[in-house]
C-alpha positions in Angstrom: -72.6 1.5 -13.7 -70.6 -1.2 -15.4 -70.8 -5.0 -14.9 -68.7 -6.2 -11.9 -66.1 -7.8 -14.2 -66.3 -5.4 -17.1 -63.1 -3.4 -17.7 -63.7 0.0 -19.1 -60.9 2.1 -20.6 -61.8 5.8 -21.3 -59.1 7.4 -23.5 -59.0 11.2 -23.3 -57.0 13.5 -25.5 -55.8 16.6 -23.7 -57.6 19.9 -24.3 -56.5 22.6 -26.7 -52.9 23.3 -26.0 -50.5 26.3 -26.2 -47.8 24.3 -28.1 -50.4 23.3 -30.8 -51.4 26.9 -31.3 -47.7 28.0 -31.5 -46.7 25.1 -33.8 -43.8 23.9 -31.7 -42.6 20.5 -30.5 -44.3 20.1 -27.1 -41.9 18.1 -25.0 -41.4 18.6 -21.2 -40.1 22.2 -21.8 -41.8 23.1 -25.0 -45.3 22.3 -23.6 -46.8 25.2 -21.7 -50.1 23.5 -20.9 -53.6 24.4 -22.0 -55.0 27.5 -23.6 -58.1 29.2 -22.0 -60.2 27.2 -24.5 -58.4 24.0 -23.5 -59.2 24.7 -19.8 -62.9 25.2 -20.6 -62.9 22.0 -22.6 -61.2 20.1 -19.7 -63.8 21.4 -17.3 -66.7 20.2 -19.5 -65.0 16.9 -20.0 -64.5 16.5 -16.2 -68.2 17.1 -15.5 -69.3 14.5 -18.1 -66.8 11.9 -16.9 -67.6 12.4 -13.3 -71.3 11.9 -14.0 -70.6 8.8 -16.0 -68.3 7.1 -13.5 -70.7 7.8 -10.6 -69.7 5.8 -7.5 -68.0 3.0 -9.4 -64.4 2.2 -8.8 -62.2 4.2 -11.1 -58.7 5.5 -11.6 -57.0 8.3 -13.6 -53.6 8.1 -15.4 -52.1 10.7 -17.6 -49.0 11.4 -19.7 -46.5 13.5 -17.7 -46.6 16.3 -20.3 -48.2 19.5 -18.9 -51.1 19.6 -21.3 -52.2 16.1 -20.3 -51.5 16.7 -16.6 -53.6 19.8 -16.6 -56.5 18.0 -18.3 -56.2 15.1 -15.8 -56.1 17.5 -12.9 -59.5 19.0 -14.0 -61.0 15.5 -14.0 -59.4 14.6 -10.7 -60.8 17.8 -9.1 -64.3 17.1 -10.3 -64.4 13.4 -9.4 -62.4 13.4 -6.2 -60.0 10.8 -7.7 -56.2 11.0 -7.6 -54.4 11.3 -11.0 -51.2 9.4 -11.5 -48.7 9.9 -14.3 -47.3 7.2 -16.6 -44.7 8.1 -19.3 -46.0 5.1 -21.3 -49.0 7.4 -22.3 -46.7 10.1 -23.7 -46.7 11.1 -27.3 -43.4 10.8 -29.3 -40.3 10.7 -27.2 -38.5 13.3 -29.2 -34.8 14.2 -28.4 -34.2 17.0 -25.9 -32.7 19.3 -28.6 -36.0 19.2 -30.5 -38.1 20.4 -27.5 -39.6 23.8 -28.3 -38.5 23.9 -31.9 -41.0 24.8 -34.6 -42.0 21.7 -36.6 -40.2 23.1 -39.6 -37.0 23.5 -37.6 -37.4 20.0 -36.2 -37.8 18.4 -39.6 -34.9 20.5 -41.1 -32.4 20.1 -38.3 -33.0 16.5 -37.4 -34.2 14.9 -40.6 -33.3 11.2 -40.9 -33.4 10.2 -44.6 -35.5 7.1 -45.1 -37.8 7.2 -42.1 -40.8 4.9 -41.8 -42.6 2.5 -39.5 -39.5 0.9 -38.0 -37.0 3.7 -38.8 -37.5 7.2 -37.2 -38.2 10.2 -39.5 -36.0 12.4 -37.3 -32.6 11.6 -35.6 -33.0 10.6 -32.0 -36.8 10.2 -32.3 -38.8 7.1 -31.7 -40.1 5.1 -34.7 -43.8 4.6 -35.0 -43.4 0.9 -34.2 -41.5 1.7 -31.0 -44.2 4.1 -29.8 -47.0 1.6 -30.6 -45.1 -1.1 -28.6 -44.5 1.2 -25.6 -48.0 2.6 -25.4 -49.7 -0.7 -26.1 -47.7 -2.3 -23.2 -48.8 0.5 -20.9 -52.5 0.2 -22.0 -52.5 -3.6 -21.4 -50.7 -3.3 -18.0 -53.2 -0.7 -16.8 -56.1 -2.8 -18.0 -54.7 -5.8 -16.1 -54.0 -3.7 -13.0 -57.6 -2.4 -12.9 -59.6 -5.4 -14.2 -63.3 -4.9 -13.6 -62.9 -1.1 -13.1 -63.1 2.1 -15.1 -59.7 3.7 -16.1 -59.4 7.2 -17.5 -56.2 7.5 -19.6 -55.4 11.1 -20.5 -52.9 11.3 -23.3 -52.5 12.5 -26.8 -53.9 11.9 -30.3 -51.4 9.1 -30.7 -52.5 7.5 -27.4 -56.0 7.2 -28.8 -54.8 6.0 -32.2 -52.6 3.3 -30.6 -55.6 2.0 -28.6 -56.7 0.5 -31.9 -53.5 -1.4 -32.1 -53.4 -2.5 -28.4 -57.1 -3.4 -28.1 -58.4 -3.7 -31.6 -55.3 -5.7 -32.7 -54.8 -3.7 -35.8 -51.5 -4.0 -37.6 -48.8 -1.5 -36.7 -49.5 0.4 -40.0 -53.2 1.0 -40.4 -54.8 1.3 -43.8 -56.7 4.4 -42.7 -56.2 7.6 -40.6 -58.0 8.7 -37.4 -58.9 12.3 -36.5 -58.8 12.8 -32.7 -60.2 16.0 -31.4 -59.0 17.9 -28.3 -60.8 16.9 -25.1 -62.5 13.9 -26.7 -63.5 10.6 -25.3 -62.9 7.1 -26.8 -64.1 4.1 -24.9 -63.2 0.4 -25.1 -64.8 -2.3 -22.9 -64.3 -6.0 -22.3 -65.8 -8.5 -19.8 -62.9 -10.9 -20.4 -59.5 -11.1 -18.7 -57.4 -8.2 -20.3 -54.2 -10.3 -20.3 -55.5 -13.7 -21.2 -54.3 -15.7 -24.3 -55.6 -15.7 -26.9 -56.2 -11.9 -26.5 -59.6 -10.9 -25.3 -62.3 -9.3 -27.5 -62.7 -5.6 -26.8 -65.7 -3.5 -27.9 -65.2 0.0 -29.2 -68.2 1.7 -27.5 -67.5 5.2 -28.8 -64.8 7.2 -30.6 -63.9 10.9 -30.5 -66.9 12.0 -28.6 -66.7 15.6 -27.3 -68.8 17.0 -24.5 -71.3 19.7 -25.6 -71.2 23.3 -24.4 -73.1 23.7 -21.2 -72.3 20.1 -20.1 -75.4 18.6 -21.7 -75.6 15.7 -24.1 -72.3 15.0 -25.9 -71.8 16.5 -29.4 -70.6 14.2 -32.2 -66.8 14.2 -32.7 
């Protein structure tokens, strides 16, 4: 149980996905949901999150991509909560012509010379800075909407990474990389107003935690 005015954001990366195994760009058409392993991971994750949330007020949001929707559905089924979709939690907004291409084809066909933080690496793609801004706005809006509650945000590795920009106030370009495992949990909390100025202090309670086999104590990420 959390403090009455403590806002708790639980970031979840989707389970093992078909598009990752196949090495293709997983947009709305290229994503074919979770593998059997991913569904097992989502079920374990759902049991753990349901136990943690208990009877406290909580909400679930997910990226609209099938792998995230399927992971969120498992959590919703276990907890009895309704899962909503928000495109702000999506990974890269790649152009439609890239959807389903292998990564090699994507880089070859749509390469944009001179990509970087503010310039896309591929034609028609988002830049990293654009995705950080989009996702950070969504995270902040959801924290404001559900102040004093628990919110489960089911997205992608990038969603978890960008939580460090949105809540940890890191610069757009970090000086280090983050490894985010499938079906992992990253948790941030604050007892301050999520939209106050100056920005509130958030605490990173855990990062990249994955539920153990059998639904027992979580294993280290």
